[in-house]
VEXZA-246734 format. One record per residue (C-alpha): residue number from 1; y, x, z. Coordinates in pm, 1 decimal, decimal comma, padded with zeros to 6 digits. Layout:
N
zavex pos->NUM | Y->Y | X->X | Z->Z
...
END
This chain:
240
zavex pos->1 | Y->09608,9 | X->-09786,0 | Z->-00354,5
zavex pos->2 | Y->09402,2 | X->-09523,8 | Z->-00270,5
zavex pos->3 | Y->09153,2 | X->-09519,1 | Z->-00007,0
zavex pos->4 | Y->09100,7 | X->-09102,9 | Z->00194,3
zavex pos->5 | Y->08720,6 | X->-09030,9 | Z->00257,3
zavex pos->6 | Y->08616,1 | X->-08958,3 | Z->00601,1
zavex pos->7 | Y->08695,0 | X->-08627,0 | Z->00718,5
zavex pos->8 | Y->08405,2 | X->-08365,1 | Z->00618,9
zavex pos->9 | Y->08528,9 | X->-08089,0 | Z->00881,0
zavex pos->10 | Y->08470,0 | X->-08344,3 | Z->01112,5
zavex pos->11 | Y->08175,2 | X->-08499,2 | Z->01035,3
zavex pos->12 | Y->08010,2 | X->-08178,1 | Z->00996,6
zavex pos->13 | Y->07986,3 | X->-08033,4 | Z->01377,4
zavex pos->14 | Y->07985,8 | X->-08473,4 | Z->01489,3
zavex pos->15 | Y->07650,8 | X->-08440,9 | Z->01358,2
zavex pos->16 | Y->07478,4 | X->-08108,4 | Z->01435,1
zavex pos->17 | Y->07623,9 | X->-08256,2 | Z->01761,7
zavex pos->18 | Y->07385,0 | X->-08568,0 | Z->01749,3
zavex pos->19 | Y->07066,7 | X->-08345,7 | Z->01825,7
zavex pos->20 | Y->07231,4 | X->-08361,1 | Z->02192,4
zavex pos->21 | Y->07095,0 | X->-08738,0 | Z->02199,2
zavex pos->22 | Y->06785,7 | X->-08918,0 | Z->02323,1
zavex pos->23 | Y->06949,4 | X->-09239,6 | Z->02250,6
zavex pos->24 | Y->07056,8 | X->-09363,4 | Z->01885,7
zavex pos->25 | Y->07409,8 | X->-09296,4 | Z->01771,0
zavex pos->26 | Y->07537,4 | X->-09451,3 | Z->01423,5
zavex pos->27 | Y->07865,2 | X->-09222,0 | Z->01257,0
zavex pos->28 | Y->08082,4 | X->-09402,3 | Z->01082,4
zavex pos->29 | Y->08303,0 | X->-09347,5 | Z->00784,2
zavex pos->30 | Y->08112,8 | X->-09066,1 | Z->00658,5
zavex pos->31 | Y->08266,0 | X->-08882,2 | Z->00291,3
zavex pos->32 | Y->08022,5 | X->-08867,5 | Z->-00012,8
zavex pos->33 | Y->07967,4 | X->-08487,6 | Z->-00047,9
zavex pos->34 | Y->07682,8 | X->-08278,5 | Z->-00121,4
zavex pos->35 | Y->07736,6 | X->-08085,0 | Z->00227,5
zavex pos->36 | Y->07715,5 | X->-08426,7 | Z->00421,5
zavex pos->37 | Y->07364,1 | X->-08482,4 | Z->00264,6
zavex pos->38 | Y->07270,7 | X->-08117,4 | Z->00320,5
zavex pos->39 | Y->07357,1 | X->-08181,1 | Z->00733,1
zavex pos->40 | Y->07171,3 | X->-08498,6 | Z->00700,8
zavex pos->41 | Y->06880,5 | X->-08290,0 | Z->00544,9
zavex pos->42 | Y->06859,4 | X->-08070,1 | Z->00798,2
zavex pos->43 | Y->06859,7 | X->-08284,9 | Z->01132,6
zavex pos->44 | Y->06603,3 | X->-08489,7 | Z->00920,3
zavex pos->45 | Y->06380,8 | X->-08125,7 | Z->00885,3
zavex pos->46 | Y->06393,4 | X->-08112,7 | Z->01258,9
zavex pos->47 | Y->06294,3 | X->-08444,0 | Z->01365,4
zavex pos->48 | Y->06596,6 | X->-08683,8 | Z->01323,7
zavex pos->49 | Y->06507,9 | X->-09024,1 | Z->01250,0
zavex pos->50 | Y->06831,6 | X->-09106,7 | Z->00996,5
zavex pos->51 | Y->06897,7 | X->-09477,1 | Z->00783,1
zavex pos->52 | Y->07205,1 | X->-09439,3 | Z->00561,5
zavex pos->53 | Y->07397,6 | X->-09780,6 | Z->00478,0
zavex pos->54 | Y->07391,8 | X->-09911,5 | Z->00114,5
zavex pos->55 | Y->07713,2 | X->-09723,1 | Z->00055,1
zavex pos->56 | Y->07599,8 | X->-09383,1 | Z->00275,9
zavex pos->57 | Y->07884,7 | X->-09390,6 | Z->00465,7
zavex pos->58 | Y->07729,9 | X->-09520,0 | Z->00789,1
zavex pos->59 | Y->07442,1 | X->-09337,4 | Z->00971,6
zavex pos->60 | Y->07217,8 | X->-09490,6 | Z->01215,9
zavex pos->61 | Y->07047,1 | X->-09101,7 | Z->01390,0
zavex pos->62 | Y->06767,8 | X->-09125,8 | Z->01674,8
zavex pos->63 | Y->06615,1 | X->-08780,2 | Z->01779,0
zavex pos->64 | Y->06172,6 | X->-08739,4 | Z->01813,6
zavex pos->65 | Y->06151,4 | X->-08697,1 | Z->02183,9
zavex pos->66 | Y->05957,4 | X->-08371,3 | Z->02058,4
zavex pos->67 | Y->06227,0 | X->-08229,6 | Z->01749,2
zavex pos->68 | Y->06154,9 | X->-07934,3 | Z->01565,9
zavex pos->69 | Y->06331,9 | X->-07639,2 | Z->01630,6
zavex pos->70 | Y->06318,1 | X->-07422,1 | Z->01331,2
zavex pos->71 | Y->06643,6 | X->-07418,6 | Z->01104,2
zavex pos->72 | Y->06491,6 | X->-07253,6 | Z->00773,8
zavex pos->73 | Y->06700,4 | X->-06987,0 | Z->00517,0
zavex pos->74 | Y->06653,2 | X->-07229,2 | Z->00230,4
zavex pos->75 | Y->06828,7 | X->-07517,1 | Z->00425,9
zavex pos->76 | Y->07065,3 | X->-07285,3 | Z->00594,0
zavex pos->77 | Y->07208,2 | X->-07066,7 | Z->00222,6
zavex pos->78 | Y->07328,0 | X->-07384,6 | Z->00074,6
zavex pos->79 | Y->07570,4 | X->-07386,4 | Z->00376,0
zavex pos->80 | Y->07739,6 | X->-07221,4 | Z->00626,2
zavex pos->81 | Y->07810,8 | X->-07493,8 | Z->00858,8
zavex pos->82 | Y->07440,7 | X->-07530,8 | Z->00940,7
zavex pos->83 | Y->07446,3 | X->-07263,3 | Z->01211,5
zavex pos->84 | Y->07652,2 | X->-07516,4 | Z->01431,0
zavex pos->85 | Y->07276,4 | X->-07655,0 | Z->01458,8
zavex pos->86 | Y->07257,3 | X->-07370,8 | Z->01716,5
zavex pos->87 | Y->07456,1 | X->-07512,3 | Z->02006,3
zavex pos->88 | Y->07299,7 | X->-07824,9 | Z->02083,3
zavex pos->89 | Y->06932,9 | X->-07667,9 | Z->01993,2
zavex pos->90 | Y->06973,8 | X->-07416,7 | Z->02240,3
zavex pos->91 | Y->07114,3 | X->-07660,4 | Z->02492,8
zavex pos->92 | Y->06922,4 | X->-07926,7 | Z->02452,6
zavex pos->93 | Y->06615,2 | X->-07773,0 | Z->02310,0
zavex pos->94 | Y->06611,7 | X->-07393,8 | Z->02476,0
zavex pos->95 | Y->06505,4 | X->-07245,6 | Z->02213,4
zavex pos->96 | Y->06594,7 | X->-07199,4 | Z->01817,8
zavex pos->97 | Y->06546,5 | X->-06966,9 | Z->01541,8
zavex pos->98 | Y->06751,2 | X->-07029,0 | Z->01223,0
zavex pos->99 | Y->06815,5 | X->-06814,0 | Z->00937,4
zavex pos->100 | Y->07168,8 | X->-06628,5 | Z->00937,8
zavex pos->101 | Y->07385,9 | X->-06844,6 | Z->00660,3
zavex pos->102 | Y->07398,2 | X->-06538,1 | Z->00488,4
zavex pos->103 | Y->06995,4 | X->-06451,0 | Z->00518,4
zavex pos->104 | Y->06988,9 | X->-06068,2 | Z->00626,0
zavex pos->105 | Y->07310,2 | X->-06013,2 | Z->00481,0
zavex pos->106 | Y->07618,6 | X->-06048,3 | Z->00717,7
zavex pos->107 | Y->07877,3 | X->-06100,3 | Z->00509,2
zavex pos->108 | Y->08249,4 | X->-06148,1 | Z->00516,2
zavex pos->109 | Y->08201,3 | X->-06421,6 | Z->00770,3
zavex pos->110 | Y->07997,7 | X->-06320,2 | Z->01094,0
zavex pos->111 | Y->07917,8 | X->-06525,5 | Z->01364,0
zavex pos->112 | Y->07879,1 | X->-06298,9 | Z->01619,7
zavex pos->113 | Y->08206,0 | X->-06519,6 | Z->01786,8
zavex pos->114 | Y->07917,9 | X->-06815,7 | Z->01791,0
zavex pos->115 | Y->07663,8 | X->-06548,1 | Z->01936,8
zavex pos->116 | Y->07834,3 | X->-06400,5 | Z->02213,9
zavex pos->117 | Y->07985,1 | X->-06744,6 | Z->02349,3
zavex pos->118 | Y->07631,9 | X->-06864,6 | Z->02339,7
zavex pos->119 | Y->07521,1 | X->-06542,9 | Z->02519,4
zavex pos->120 | Y->07745,3 | X->-06619,8 | Z->02734,1
zavex pos->121 | Y->07654,9 | X->-06953,5 | Z->02887,6
zavex pos->122 | Y->07296,4 | X->-06853,3 | Z->02916,1
zavex pos->123 | Y->07139,1 | X->-06816,0 | Z->02530,3
zavex pos->124 | Y->06942,8 | X->-06491,8 | Z->02483,3
zavex pos->125 | Y->06889,4 | X->-06385,9 | Z->02128,6
zavex pos->126 | Y->06708,9 | X->-06133,9 | Z->01863,4
zavex pos->127 | Y->06775,2 | X->-06077,0 | Z->01502,7
zavex pos->128 | Y->06492,9 | X->-06052,4 | Z->01289,9
zavex pos->129 | Y->06409,8 | X->-06079,6 | Z->00902,3
zavex pos->130 | Y->06787,4 | X->-06246,9 | Z->00881,2
zavex pos->131 | Y->06690,5 | X->-06460,0 | Z->01096,1
zavex pos->132 | Y->06849,8 | X->-06582,2 | Z->01493,2
zavex pos->133 | Y->06564,4 | X->-06606,6 | Z->01728,7
zavex pos->134 | Y->06731,2 | X->-06764,1 | Z->02033,2
zavex pos->135 | Y->06547,5 | X->-06913,5 | Z->02397,3
zavex pos->136 | Y->06740,9 | X->-06957,9 | Z->02716,7
zavex pos->137 | Y->06522,3 | X->-07064,1 | Z->03075,9
zavex pos->138 | Y->06624,1 | X->-07344,3 | Z->03112,2
zavex pos->139 | Y->06952,6 | X->-07508,1 | Z->03103,4
zavex pos->140 | Y->07234,2 | X->-07347,4 | Z->02990,3
zavex pos->141 | Y->07512,4 | X->-07264,0 | Z->03257,4
zavex pos->142 | Y->07865,7 | X->-07296,0 | Z->03235,0
zavex pos->143 | Y->08082,3 | X->-06991,4 | Z->03233,9
zavex pos->144 | Y->08473,3 | X->-06910,9 | Z->03109,9
zavex pos->145 | Y->08487,7 | X->-06784,6 | Z->02776,3
zavex pos->146 | Y->08764,8 | X->-06616,6 | Z->02598,1
zavex pos->147 | Y->08733,1 | X->-06575,6 | Z->02223,6
zavex pos->148 | Y->08890,0 | X->-06282,6 | Z->02081,9
zavex pos->149 | Y->09002,9 | X->-06431,4 | Z->01724,5
zavex pos->150 | Y->09032,4 | X->-06769,7 | Z->01692,2
zavex pos->151 | Y->08717,1 | X->-06901,7 | Z->01559,4
zavex pos->152 | Y->08660,3 | X->-07280,9 | Z->01420,0
zavex pos->153 | Y->08251,6 | X->-07326,2 | Z->01429,9
zavex pos->154 | Y->08229,5 | X->-07101,4 | Z->01738,0
zavex pos->155 | Y->08454,1 | X->-07370,0 | Z->01880,3
zavex pos->156 | Y->08256,9 | X->-07614,0 | Z->01768,5
zavex pos->157 | Y->07899,4 | X->-07488,1 | Z->01910,6
zavex pos->158 | Y->08052,7 | X->-07347,1 | Z->02216,6
zavex pos->159 | Y->08137,3 | X->-07716,4 | Z->02305,5
zavex pos->160 | Y->07891,9 | X->-07869,2 | Z->02215,9
zavex pos->161 | Y->07657,1 | X->-07642,7 | Z->02365,9
zavex pos->162 | Y->07852,7 | X->-07656,7 | Z->02687,0
zavex pos->163 | Y->07803,4 | X->-08037,3 | Z->02720,0
zavex pos->164 | Y->07464,8 | X->-08026,2 | Z->02849,2
zavex pos->165 | Y->07556,0 | X->-07716,5 | Z->03050,1
zavex pos->166 | Y->07517,6 | X->-07684,9 | Z->03431,1
zavex pos->167 | Y->07884,3 | X->-07645,0 | Z->03574,5
zavex pos->168 | Y->08208,0 | X->-07619,9 | Z->03426,2
zavex pos->169 | Y->08250,4 | X->-07435,0 | Z->03115,0
zavex pos->170 | Y->08640,7 | X->-07297,6 | Z->03036,3
zavex pos->171 | Y->08688,9 | X->-07215,7 | Z->02678,6
zavex pos->172 | Y->09013,3 | X->-07000,6 | Z->02585,0
zavex pos->173 | Y->09169,8 | X->-06946,8 | Z->02273,4
zavex pos->174 | Y->09006,4 | X->-07180,1 | Z->02092,4
zavex pos->175 | Y->09119,8 | X->-07354,9 | Z->01716,3
zavex pos->176 | Y->09275,8 | X->-07712,9 | Z->01802,6
zavex pos->177 | Y->09240,1 | X->-07779,2 | Z->01433,6
zavex pos->178 | Y->09205,7 | X->-08178,6 | Z->01449,3
zavex pos->179 | Y->08853,8 | X->-08176,7 | Z->01321,8
zavex pos->180 | Y->08793,6 | X->-08004,7 | Z->01639,7
zavex pos->181 | Y->08992,3 | X->-08283,0 | Z->01888,2
zavex pos->182 | Y->08731,1 | X->-08588,1 | Z->01641,3
zavex pos->183 | Y->08455,7 | X->-08377,5 | Z->01769,9
zavex pos->184 | Y->08574,5 | X->-08365,2 | Z->02149,5
zavex pos->185 | Y->08666,3 | X->-08735,1 | Z->02129,7
zavex pos->186 | Y->08307,6 | X->-08790,0 | Z->01997,8
zavex pos->187 | Y->08121,7 | X->-08607,2 | Z->02250,5
zavex pos->188 | Y->08400,2 | X->-08789,6 | Z->02510,5
zavex pos->189 | Y->08278,7 | X->-09128,2 | Z->02389,3
zavex pos->190 | Y->07951,8 | X->-09073,9 | Z->02468,1
zavex pos->191 | Y->07980,8 | X->-08968,7 | Z->02804,3
zavex pos->192 | Y->08104,2 | X->-08624,3 | Z->02768,2
zavex pos->193 | Y->08336,8 | X->-08437,2 | Z->03048,4
zavex pos->194 | Y->08563,6 | X->-08257,4 | Z->02790,6
zavex pos->195 | Y->08987,3 | X->-08195,0 | Z->02878,4
zavex pos->196 | Y->09202,1 | X->-07966,5 | Z->02645,8
zavex pos->197 | Y->09539,3 | X->-07797,4 | Z->02821,9
zavex pos->198 | Y->09707,9 | X->-07669,0 | Z->02468,7
zavex pos->199 | Y->09446,4 | X->-07365,6 | Z->02357,6
zavex pos->200 | Y->09197,2 | X->-07394,7 | Z->02665,6
zavex pos->201 | Y->08903,9 | X->-07652,2 | Z->02652,9
zavex pos->202 | Y->08747,5 | X->-07744,7 | Z->03001,6
zavex pos->203 | Y->08364,5 | X->-07898,2 | Z->02977,6
zavex pos->204 | Y->08237,2 | X->-08071,1 | Z->03275,7
zavex pos->205 | Y->07883,2 | X->-08002,3 | Z->03173,7
zavex pos->206 | Y->07663,0 | X->-08387,3 | Z->03243,5
zavex pos->207 | Y->07221,7 | X->-08408,1 | Z->03186,4
zavex pos->208 | Y->07280,1 | X->-08614,2 | Z->02945,3
zavex pos->209 | Y->07453,4 | X->-08856,9 | Z->02664,6
zavex pos->210 | Y->07478,5 | X->-09184,6 | Z->02639,0
zavex pos->211 | Y->07442,3 | X->-09366,6 | Z->02280,4
zavex pos->212 | Y->07750,5 | X->-09472,0 | Z->02064,2
zavex pos->213 | Y->07907,5 | X->-09543,5 | Z->01762,5
zavex pos->214 | Y->08192,4 | X->-09330,7 | Z->01639,3
zavex pos->215 | Y->08440,0 | X->-09354,9 | Z->01323,8
zavex pos->216 | Y->08507,1 | X->-08988,5 | Z->01176,1
zavex pos->217 | Y->08894,7 | X->-08959,9 | Z->01111,2
zavex pos->218 | Y->09020,3 | X->-08923,7 | Z->00782,5
zavex pos->219 | Y->09089,6 | X->-08603,3 | Z->00553,2
zavex pos->220 | Y->09395,0 | X->-08471,4 | Z->00634,2
zavex pos->221 | Y->09331,4 | X->-08272,9 | Z->00297,7
zavex pos->222 | Y->09213,3 | X->-08509,1 | Z->00050,4
zavex pos->223 | Y->09600,1 | X->-08750,7 | Z->00224,9
zavex pos->224 | Y->09813,6 | X->-08441,5 | Z->00165,5
zavex pos->225 | Y->09624,1 | X->-08380,8 | Z->-00239,8
zavex pos->226 | Y->09781,0 | X->-08737,9 | Z->-00269,1
zavex pos->227 | Y->10102,2 | X->-08744,3 | Z->-00116,2
zavex pos->228 | Y->10186,4 | X->-08390,9 | Z->-00334,9
zavex pos->229 | Y->10035,5 | X->-08584,6 | Z->-00649,8
zavex pos->230 | Y->10268,5 | X->-08884,3 | Z->-00575,0
zavex pos->231 | Y->10528,4 | X->-08669,7 | Z->-00535,4
zavex pos->232 | Y->10519,0 | X->-08448,1 | Z->-00854,8
zavex pos->233 | Y->10423,4 | X->-08800,0 | Z->-01062,1
zavex pos->234 | Y->10704,6 | X->-08977,1 | Z->-00930,8
zavex pos->235 | Y->10447,5 | X->-09222,2 | Z->-00858,5
zavex pos->236 | Y->10398,6 | X->-09535,2 | Z->-00585,4
zavex pos->237 | Y->10108,9 | X->-09445,3 | Z->-00372,3
zavex pos->238 | Y->09966,1 | X->-09628,3 | Z->-00078,7
zavex pos->239 | Y->09743,5 | X->-09384,2 | Z->00077,5
zavex pos->240 | Y->09521,0 | X->-09629,6 | Z->00336,1
END
């Protein structure tokens, strides 16, 4: 018997999205991998209070009234997924200074789709000394956005940011991996208004999100790996 861990690629955007909340959020079934620790440490550095269960698979998260909006290079360089805090910070606190994932080097996986989409929602930004200096005049405003290419991270950042934007946002040519659907299920469990139609995501902005408890989906890559292993070994395996 093997039990599959929670999905890292669903947990990271869900944890980033907790920055939108004023009330306590409880996230269950977190996998015990380094990237999750990095994201939790990043949230702590921004002012989130985090209480981990004994097995470290459940996190209770409560944000301060005044959160920090600075994510340093030393924090961001270890994990590309750190860029996912940009959307919620600009949406909730109207400003953010966050290191580019590669510092001054915009590498082979640039974040231009993230920046272009958030700009359409009302974020103004400049790049200086390897940092994104971003701000908005009050709440973001809903917009029609079509991604030129399918991008998982840009889809996630835009969905999170649009939750608290004024009015309606339509995102076209979205990535639609199960982990992204898990993110939108999590946000909807807290009162967000998000629905899907194929590769189009429709978001009606709300003023705030409610306290919620959510269990992250299982990791499909890990499950698939065990399926292949059991087949190769001609073994009998129950995968939970």
